[in-house]
FISE-292785 format. One line per 4 residues: number of its first residue (from 1); their letters; for each residue x, z, y of N, C-alpha, C. Coordinates in nm, 2 decimals, padded with zeros to 4 digits. Each point is the difference from the previous one (the first is absolute). Example, Ala and Ser with C-alpha at 12.3 -4.5 7.8 and 13.67 -1.06 7.14 Angstrom:
1	AS	01.32/00.78/-00.57/-00.09/00.00/00.12/00.09/00.00/00.12 ~ -00.04/-00.07/00.11/00.09/00.00/00.11/-00.08/00.08/00.11
REM end
This chain:
1	MSWA	00.04/-00.05/-00.14/-00.06/00.09/00.11/00.09/-00.04/00.15 ~ -00.05/-00.12/00.09/00.16/-00.01/00.13/-00.15/00.04/00.11 ~ 00.07/00.15/00.08/-00.04/00.01/00.14/00.01/-00.18/00.06 ~ 00.09/00.02/00.06/00.04/-00.15/00.02/-00.07/-00.11/00.05
5	YIQQ	-00.11/-00.03/-00.06/-00.06/-00.14/-00.08/-00.16/00.08/00.03 ~ -00.01/00.10/00.03/-00.15/00.04/00.02/00.00/00.05/00.16 ~ 00.13/00.04/00.04/-00.04/-00.05/00.17/00.09/-00.03/00.03 ~ -00.01/-00.14/-00.05/00.06/-00.12/00.03/-00.18/-00.09/00.05
9	AMPD	-00.03/00.02/-00.13/-00.13/-00.08/-00.04/-00.15/00.08/00.12 ~ 00.01/00.15/00.00/-00.12/00.10/00.10/00.02/-00.08/00.16 ~ 00.00/-00.07/00.03/-00.05/-00.08/00.18/-00.08/-00.11/-00.16 ~ 00.00/-00.07/-00.14/-00.08/-00.12/00.05/-00.13/00.08/-00.06
13	YIKA	00.06/00.13/-00.08/-00.14/00.04/-00.06/-00.09/00.07/00.09 ~ 00.13/00.03/00.11/-00.18/00.11/00.14/-00.07/-00.19/00.02 ~ 00.09/-00.06/00.01/-00.06/-00.14/00.10/-00.12/-00.03/-00.12 ~ 00.04/-00.02/-00.14/-00.14/00.02/-00.08/-00.08/00.02/-00.02
17	FWLR	00.02/00.16/-00.02/-00.08/00.14/00.05/-00.15/-00.02/00.06 ~ 00.10/-00.09/00.15/-00.13/00.03/00.11/-00.11/-00.10/-00.03 ~ 00.12/-00.08/-00.07/-00.14/-00.18/00.09/-00.13/00.05/-00.19 ~ 00.10/00.10/-00.11/-00.08/00.03/-00.11/-00.10/00.07/00.08
21	LKLS	00.03/00.10/00.05/-00.11/00.06/00.07/-00.12/-00.07/00.09 ~ 00.06/-00.10/00.09/-00.09/-00.04/00.13/-00.06/-00.15/-00.15 ~ 00.00/00.03/-00.06/-00.04/-00.10/-00.14/-00.15/00.08/00.01 ~ 00.08/00.08/-00.09/-00.09/00.08/-00.04/-00.14/00.04/00.10
25	TIGI	00.00/00.10/00.08/-00.02/-00.02/00.09/-00.17/-00.04/00.09 ~ 00.09/-00.08/00.02/-00.08/-00.12/00.03/-00.12/-00.09/-00.12 ~ 00.07/00.00/-00.14/-00.09/-00.08/-00.07/-00.13/00.13/-00.09 ~ 00.04/00.14/00.08/-00.10/00.10/-00.04/-00.10/00.02/00.07
29	AGAV	00.09/-00.01/00.06/-00.09/00.00/00.14/-00.10/-00.19/00.05 ~ 00.00/-00.02/-00.06/-00.11/-00.10/-00.06/-00.07/-00.01/-00.04 ~ 00.06/00.01/-00.18/-00.06/00.09/-00.14/-00.14/00.12/00.06 ~ 00.09/00.05/00.05/-00.13/00.09/00.00/-00.10/-00.04/00.06
33	LVGI	00.00/-00.11/00.20/-00.12/-00.03/00.06/-00.06/-00.10/-00.18 ~ 00.05/-00.02/-00.03/-00.05/-00.14/-00.06/-00.08/00.07/-00.10 ~ 00.09/00.12/-00.12/-00.10/00.11/-00.06/-00.15/00.05/00.06 ~ 00.03/00.09/00.12/-00.15/-00.07/00.10/-00.07/-00.04/-00.01
37	VAAF	00.02/-00.10/00.04/-00.11/-00.12/00.07/-00.05/-00.10/-00.15 ~ 00.03/00.03/-00.10/00.02/-00.03/-00.13/-00.12/00.02/-00.10 ~ 00.03/00.15/00.02/-00.06/00.15/-00.02/-00.12/00.02/00.01 ~ -00.01/00.04/00.11/-00.15/-00.03/00.13/-00.15/-00.13/-00.12
41	IIYY	00.10/-00.08/00.08/-00.06/-00.15/-00.10/-00.05/-00.03/-00.07 ~ 00.11/00.12/-00.06/-00.12/-00.04/-00.25/-00.10/00.15/00.02 ~ 00.05/00.09/00.09/-00.04/00.09/-00.02/-00.19/00.04/00.01 ~ 00.03/-00.13/00.21/-00.12/-00.04/00.02/-00.09/-00.12/-00.07
45	KIPG	00.09/-00.05/-00.04/-00.09/-00.16/-00.08/00.00/-00.14/00.16 ~ 00.12/00.06/00.02/-00.08/-00.11/00.07/00.03/-00.12/-00.02 ~ 00.00/-00.09/00.07/-00.03/-00.17/-00.06/00.14/-00.03/00.02 ~ -00.02/-00.02/-00.16/00.16/-00.06/-00.01/00.15/00.06/-00.08
49	HRII	-00.11/00.14/-00.04/00.09/00.08/00.01/00.09/-00.03/-00.18 ~ -00.09/-00.11/-00.02/00.03/-00.06/-00.20/00.12/-00.07/00.05 ~ 00.06/-00.04/00.15/00.07/-00.08/-00.01/00.13/00.10/-00.02 ~ -00.05/00.06/00.04/00.23/00.22/00.06/-00.10/-00.03/-00.17
53	LSYI	00.00/00.06/-00.02/-00.03/-00.01/-00.14/00.05/-00.11/-00.09 ~ -00.01/-00.02/-00.02/00.12/-00.20/-00.04/00.16/00.08/00.09 ~ -00.02/-00.01/00.08/00.15/00.03/00.07/00.05/00.19/-00.04 ~ -00.06/00.04/-00.01/00.10/00.13/-00.06/-00.01/-00.04/-00.11
57	EIAR	-00.06/-00.11/-00.13/00.06/00.02/-00.16/00.06/-00.09/00.02 ~ 00.02/-00.14/00.12/00.16/-00.06/-00.03/00.09/00.06/00.03 ~ -00.03/00.14/00.13/00.11/00.01/00.04/00.09/00.13/-00.09 ~ -00.12/00.07/-00.04/00.06/00.08/-00.08/00.11/-00.02/-00.14
61	NTPL	-00.13/-00.10/-00.08/00.02/-00.11/-00.16/00.19/-00.10/00.03 ~ 00.11/-00.02/00.11/00.01/-00.11/00.02/00.18/00.09/00.05 ~ 00.08/00.05/-00.05/00.11/00.05/00.04/00.07/-00.07/00.12 ~ 00.07/00.09/00.10/00.01/00.02/00.14/00.11/-00.16/00.02
65	LIQL	00.08/00.00/-00.07/00.18/-00.07/-00.06/-00.09/-00.15/00.04 ~ -00.17/-00.01/-00.16/-00.07/-00.20/00.05/-00.01/00.03/00.15 ~ -00.10/00.07/00.04/-00.08/00.02/00.14/00.16/-00.06/00.04 ~ 00.03/00.10/00.10/00.14/-00.03/00.06/00.09/-00.17/-00.09
69	FFIY	00.02/-00.07/-00.06/-00.02/-00.12/00.00/00.00/-00.06/00.05 ~ -00.20/-00.02/-00.06/-00.12/-00.10/00.06/00.04/00.03/00.11 ~ -00.01/00.09/00.07/00.01/00.04/00.14/00.18/-00.13/00.04 ~ 00.08/00.13/-00.02/00.14/-00.11/00.12/00.02/-00.13/-00.07
73	YGLP	00.00/00.00/-00.13/00.02/-00.16/-00.06/-00.12/-00.13/-00.02 ~ -00.12/00.08/-00.05/-00.11/-00.05/-00.06/-00.06/-00.04/00.19 ~ -00.04/-00.03/00.09/-00.08/00.05/00.11/00.10/-00.12/00.08 ~ 00.11/00.01/00.11/00.03/-00.17/-00.05/00.00/-00.13/00.00
77	ITGI	00.01/00.00/-00.17/-00.02/-00.04/00.02/-00.11/-00.13/00.03 ~ -00.14/00.04/00.05/-00.13/-00.02/00.14/00.02/-00.02/00.11 ~ 00.14/00.08/-00.02/00.08/00.01/00.14/-00.02/00.08/00.14 ~ -00.01/00.14/-00.15/-00.01/00.12/00.08/00.10/00.06/-00.03
81	KIPA	00.11/00.06/00.14/00.08/00.05/-00.08/00.09/00.17/00.10 ~ -00.10/00.09/-00.11/00.08/00.11/00.09/00.11/00.10/-00.03 ~ 00.08/00.02/00.13/00.16/00.09/-00.07/-00.04/00.09/-00.05 ~ 00.09/00.01/-00.07/-00.03/00.11/-00.12/00.00/00.17/00.00
85	QQTA	00.02/00.03/00.11/-00.04/00.14/00.04/-00.17/-00.04/00.03 ~ -00.07/-00.01/00.05/-00.14/-00.04/00.01/-00.07/-00.02/-00.14 ~ 00.07/-00.08/-00.12/-00.05/-00.02/-00.12/00.03/00.14/-00.04 ~ 00.04/00.04/00.04/00.02/00.17/-00.09/-00.07/00.06/00.05
89	IIGL	-00.06/00.05/00.15/-00.09/00.05/00.04/-00.16/-00.02/-00.05 ~ 00.01/-00.19/-00.04/-00.11/-00.01/-00.05/-00.04/-00.01/-00.12 ~ 00.04/00.01/-00.12/00.07/00.04/-00.07/-00.04/00.12/-00.06 ~ 00.05/00.11/00.11/-00.04/00.20/00.02/-00.18/-00.01/00.00
93	VFLG	-00.04/-00.11/00.07/-00.11/00.07/00.08/-00.10/-00.10/-00.10 ~ 00.02/-00.09/-00.09/-00.04/-00.05/-00.06/-00.04/00.06/-00.10 ~ 00.08/00.07/-00.08/00.00/00.06/-00.13/-00.07/00.16/00.06 ~ 00.06/00.06/00.08/-00.02/00.13/00.06/-00.14/-00.05/-00.02
97	GAYM	-00.05/-00.03/00.11/-00.15/-00.03/00.04/-00.07/00.05/-00.07 ~ -00.01/-00.10/-00.10/-00.06/-00.01/-00.16/00.05/00.18/-00.07 ~ 00.09/00.08/-00.02/-00.01/00.12/-00.03/-00.04/00.10/00.11 ~ -00.02/-00.01/00.12/-00.04/00.07/00.11/-00.18/00.03/-00.03
101	SDAF	00.00/-00.12/-00.02/-00.15/-00.05/00.01/-00.03/00.05/-00.09 ~ 00.03/00.03/-00.14/00.00/00.05/-00.11/-00.02/00.14/00.07 ~ 00.07/00.07/00.01/00.06/00.14/-00.01/-00.13/00.08/00.14 ~ 00.01/-00.09/00.13/-00.19/00.04/00.11/-00.07/-00.03/-00.10
105	LGGL	-00.03/-00.12/-00.09/-00.15/00.03/-00.08/-00.03/00.11/-00.06 ~ 00.10/00.05/-00.05/-00.08/00.15/-00.11/00.08/00.07/00.08 ~ -00.01/00.02/00.13/-00.02/00.09/00.05/-00.06/00.08/00.06 ~ -00.06/-00.12/00.11/-00.17/-00.06/00.00/-00.15/00.02/-00.08
109	RAVP	00.01/-00.03/-00.13/-00.06/00.01/-00.06/-00.01/00.15/-00.05 ~ 00.06/00.05/-00.02/00.11/00.13/-00.02/-00.15/00.09/00.11 ~ -00.04/-00.02/00.11/-00.05/00.03/00.08/-00.13/00.03/-00.02 ~ -00.08/00.21/-00.04/-00.11/00.02/-00.04/-00.13/-00.17/00.02
113	KIQI	-00.09/-00.01/-00.01/-00.12/-00.01/00.02/-00.07/00.03/00.06 ~ -00.01/00.12/-00.06/-00.10/00.09/00.06/00.04/00.04/00.20 ~ 00.16/-00.02/00.01/00.01/00.03/00.13/-00.02/-00.13/00.11 ~ -00.01/-00.17/-00.04/-00.01/-00.10/00.04/-00.19/00.04/00.01
117	ESGR	-00.11/00.02/-00.15/-00.12/00.01/00.09/-00.06/00.12/00.11 ~ 00.12/00.10/00.00/00.02/00.10/00.07/00.01/-00.14/00.17 ~ 00.10/00.02/-00.01/-00.01/-00.15/00.13/-00.09/-00.06/00.07 ~ -00.09/-00.03/-00.11/-00.10/-00.16/-00.02/-00.03/00.09/00.06
121	AIGL	-00.07/00.10/-00.04/-00.11/00.12/00.04/00.01/00.04/00.15 ~ 00.13/00.03/00.05/-00.02/00.02/00.17/-00.03/-00.07/00.07 ~ 00.03/-00.13/-00.09/-00.04/-00.11/00.18/00.17/-00.06/-00.02 ~ 00.09/-00.05/-00.10/00.05/-00.05/00.05/00.03/-00.14/-00.02
125	STFQ	00.08/-00.09/00.08/00.01/-00.10/-00.10/00.09/-00.09/-00.10 ~ 00.03/-00.11/-00.07/00.07/-00.06/-00.10/00.19/00.04/00.07 ~ 00.03/-00.04/00.13/00.08/00.01/00.05/00.00/00.19/00.03 ~ -00.06/00.09/00.07/00.02/00.10/-00.02/00.02/00.02/-00.07
129	LSRF	-00.05/00.02/-00.11/00.09/00.08/-00.15/00.11/-00.07/-00.05 ~ -00.02/-00.09/-00.01/00.19/00.02/00.02/00.13/00.03/00.04 ~ -00.06/00.03/00.10/00.08/00.05/00.13/00.03/00.15/-00.03 ~ -00.14/00.01/-00.01/00.04/00.16/-00.05/-00.03/00.11/-00.05
133	VVFP	-00.04/-00.11/-00.12/-00.01/00.06/-00.15/00.06/-00.05/-00.13 ~ 00.00/-00.14/-00.02/00.12/-00.07/-00.12/00.10/00.02/00.06 ~ 00.03/-00.07/00.14/00.15/-00.04/-00.04/00.16/00.09/00.05 ~ -00.09/00.16/00.04/00.12/00.08/00.05/-00.06/00.07/-00.16
137	QGFI	-00.11/-00.02/-00.12/-00.02/00.11/-00.07/00.10/-00.08/-00.16 ~ -00.06/-00.15/00.07/00.07/-00.05/-00.13/00.19/-00.11/-00.01 ~ 00.00/00.04/00.11/00.16/00.04/00.04/00.11/00.08/-00.09 ~ -00.08/00.13/00.07/00.05/00.10/-00.08/00.02/-00.01/-00.15
141	FSLP	-00.08/00.02/-00.08/-00.05/-00.11/-00.19/00.09/-00.11/00.04 ~ -00.01/-00.09/00.05/00.12/-00.09/-00.06/00.21/00.07/00.06 ~ 00.01/00.06/00.06/00.15/00.05/00.07/00.08/00.06/-00.18 ~ -00.05/00.00/-00.01/00.08/00.06/-00.17/00.06/-00.25/-00.08
145	ALAA	-00.14/-00.04/00.07/00.09/-00.15/-00.14/00.01/-00.07/00.15 ~ 00.00/00.05/00.12/00.05/-00.09/00.15/00.14/00.04/-00.02 ~ 00.06/00.16/00.03/00.15/00.00/-00.13/00.04/-00.07/00.01 ~ -00.06/00.06/-00.16/00.10/-00.11/-00.18/-00.01/-00.16/00.06
149	NVIF	-00.12/-00.09/00.05/00.04/-00.13/00.03/00.18/00.02/00.17 ~ -00.02/00.08/00.04/00.06/00.03/00.10/00.14/-00.03/-00.01 ~ -00.01/00.11/-00.12/00.23/-00.03/-00.09/-00.02/-00.09/-00.07 ~ -00.09/-00.11/-00.01/00.00/-00.04/-00.15/00.04/-00.14/00.09
153	LIKE	-00.12/-00.01/00.15/00.04/-00.15/00.07/00.21/00.02/00.03 ~ -00.04/00.05/00.06/00.22/00.08/00.02/00.12/-00.07/-00.05 ~ -00.06/00.05/-00.23/00.08/-00.06/-00.06/-00.03/-00.14/-00.01 ~ -00.14/-00.05/00.05/00.03/-00.13/-00.09/00.05/-00.07/00.05
157	TSIF	00.03/00.05/00.19/00.09/-00.08/00.07/00.18/-00.04/-00.07 ~ 00.02/00.02/-00.03/00.15/-00.09/-00.12/-00.02/-00.07/-00.02 ~ -00.18/-00.02/00.01/00.03/-00.16/-00.11/00.04/-00.12/00.10 ~ -00.01/00.01/00.15/00.02/00.00/00.12/00.19/-00.05/00.04
161	TVIA	00.01/-00.01/-00.19/00.15/-00.03/00.01/00.04/-00.20/-00.02 ~ -00.13/00.00/-00.07/-00.08/-00.12/-00.05/00.02/-00.14/00.10 ~ -00.03/00.07/00.16/-00.03/-00.10/00.07/00.11/00.07/00.09 ~ 00.14/00.01/-00.08/00.13/-00.06/00.14/00.00/00.09/00.06
165	IPEI	-00.11/00.18/00.02/-00.01/00.13/00.12/00.10/00.06/-00.04 ~ 00.09/00.00/00.12/00.14/00.13/00.02/-00.06/00.14/-00.02 ~ -00.08/00.03/-00.07/-00.10/00.13/-00.02/00.15/00.11/-00.12 ~ -00.07/00.08/-00.03/00.13/00.11/-00.07/00.03/-00.05/-00.21
169	TNTT	-00.05/-00.06/-00.04/00.03/-00.06/-00.10/00.02/-00.13/00.00 ~ 00.01/-00.07/00.07/00.08/-00.20/00.04/00.09/00.08/00.07 ~ 00.05/00.09/00.06/00.17/00.05/00.05/00.05/00.06/-00.09 ~ -00.07/00.09/-00.03/00.06/00.01/-00.15/00.03/-00.08/-00.20
173	LDLI	-00.09/-00.13/00.07/00.12/-00.14/-00.09/00.06/00.01/00.05 ~ 00.00/-00.08/00.10/00.07/-00.12/00.12/00.17/00.13/-00.05 ~ 00.03/00.13/00.04/00.08/00.09/00.00/00.08/00.01/-00.12 ~ -00.09/00.03/-00.11/00.03/00.03/-00.16/00.11/-00.18/00.01
177	GQNY	-00.08/-00.03/00.03/00.05/-00.27/-00.06/00.11/00.02/00.08 ~ 00.00/00.10/00.16/00.16/-00.02/00.05/00.11/00.01/-00.09 ~ -00.03/00.16/00.02/00.08/00.10/-00.02/00.04/00.06/-00.14 ~ -00.11/00.00/-00.09/-00.01/00.02/-00.07/-00.05/00.10/-00.04
181	RTNE	-00.01/00.13/00.01/-00.01/00.15/00.04/-00.18/00.07/-00.02 ~ 00.03/-00.08/-00.15/-00.14/00.06/00.10/-00.01/00.19/-00.09 ~ 00.05/00.06/-00.05/-00.01/00.15/00.06/-00.05/00.04/00.08 ~ 00.08/-00.09/00.11/00.02/00.10/00.11/-00.15/-00.05/00.12
185	YLLM	-00.04/-00.14/-00.12/-00.11/-00.07/00.08/-00.12/00.07/-00.03 ~ -00.01/00.00/-00.13/-00.14/00.01/-00.03/-00.04/00.16/00.04 ~ 00.11/00.10/-00.01/-00.01/00.13/00.05/-00.03/-00.03/00.18 ~ 00.04/-00.04/00.11/-00.11/-00.07/00.12/-00.07/00.01/-00.08
189	MVSS	-00.09/-00.08/-00.03/-00.13/-00.14/-00.03/-00.11/00.16/-00.05 ~ 00.13/00.10/-00.10/-00.13/00.08/-00.06/-00.04/00.12/00.15 ~ 00.16/00.02/00.06/-00.04/00.11/00.09/-00.09/-00.08/00.14 ~ -00.01/-00.12/-00.04/-00.06/-00.08/00.14/-00.18/00.02/-00.01
193	YAVI	-00.05/00.01/-00.13/-00.11/00.04/00.01/-00.05/00.12/-00.01 ~ 00.09/-00.03/-00.03/-00.08/00.21/-00.01/00.06/00.12/00.14 ~ 00.03/-00.10/00.08/00.03/-00.02/00.11/-00.16/00.05/00.11 ~ 00.01/-00.13/-00.07/-00.26/00.01/00.07/-00.08/-00.02/-00.11
197	LIPL	00.02/00.04/-00.12/-00.13/00.02/-00.14/00.00/00.14/00.07 ~ 00.15/00.11/-00.04/-00.10/00.12/-00.04/00.05/00.11/00.06 ~ 00.03/-00.02/00.23/-00.15/00.03/00.07/-00.10/-00.05/00.00 ~ -00.01/-00.16/-00.03/-00.12/00.02/00.01/-00.16/-00.01/-00.06
201	SVFL	00.05/00.06/-00.09/-00.09/00.02/-00.19/-00.01/00.18/00.08 ~ 00.12/00.03/00.01/-00.05/00.11/00.11/-00.07/00.05/00.11 ~ 00.00/-00.06/00.10/-00.11/-00.04/00.12/-00.09/-00.01/00.00 ~ 00.00/-00.12/-00.15/-00.20/00.00/00.00/-00.03/00.06/-00.18
205	SWIE	00.04/00.13/00.01/-00.04/00.05/-00.10/00.00/00.14/00.05 ~ 00.03/00.00/00.12/-00.06/00.18/00.13/-00.10/-00.07/00.08 ~ 00.00/-00.11/00.03/-00.11/-00.10/00.07/-00.14/00.03/-00.07 ~ 00.02/-00.02/-00.12/-00.09/00.06/-00.12/-00.12/00.07/00.03
209	RRIR	00.16/00.12/-00.01/-00.01/00.09/-00.02/-00.09/00.11/00.07 ~ 00.00/-00.05/00.05/00.01/00.00/00.23/-00.10/-00.06/00.00 ~ -00.06/-00.14/-00.01/-00.14/-00.03/00.02/-00.14/00.05/-00.10 ~ 00.03/00.06/-00.17/-00.10/00.08/-00.02/-00.01/00.08/00.02
213	YANF	00.08/00.06/00.05/-00.03/00.20/-00.03/-00.08/00.03/00.19 ~ 00.10/-00.14/00.06/-00.07/00.06/00.12/-00.19/-00.11/-00.03 ~ 00.00/-00.06/-00.05/-00.17/-00.04/00.01/-00.08/00.06/-00.15 ~ 00.07/00.06/-00.06/-00.04/00.09/-00.15/-00.03/00.08/00.00
217	GN	00.11/00.09/00.06/00.01/00.15/00.00/00.08/00.06/-00.10 ~ 00.07/-00.06/-00.11/00.03/00.00/-00.08/00.13/00.15/-00.01
REM end
């Protein structure tokens, strides 16, 4: 184990770390937004909800690798060329939106029917029911699945190496190919993942406990 190689590669890993964090943040934020919209469309059976169901099936049953290949290498045949980083974000939103919608939908369906009926009995509109009754409780019920999906999507960003984005995995492979120092660079790759995922996992668990305790008093 040579610490000199680790020190030399540190700037590359820091740059790759921040790039992964940026792509993950934008992609997951977009996935959450898509998931909320899709879940409400399905929950209220808004016209076109079957199209959303079809999208979820397609997104969940095709690997992110294939989706990225299609966007980055397939679409240029039709004249549509999307840069690598935008492709990564679109792929993450497309895949993540399907998983997030399932998580939100499960939370919405877990809201007790009696509360919805009580809201209607006091004259709340559908919008008011959604805003004050269904969404706040549905969001809390969906928190465990949402947290798991966030972790899952961050780990999926390792696939971005197939479209030559210089994130952590791609940087590791390049450095191994240049210097043949596998142990050092694999250690840095694992450490980089740990720096992102372990604090995030602890934070999400803490948020989930705090919200649940505040809401239910357990």
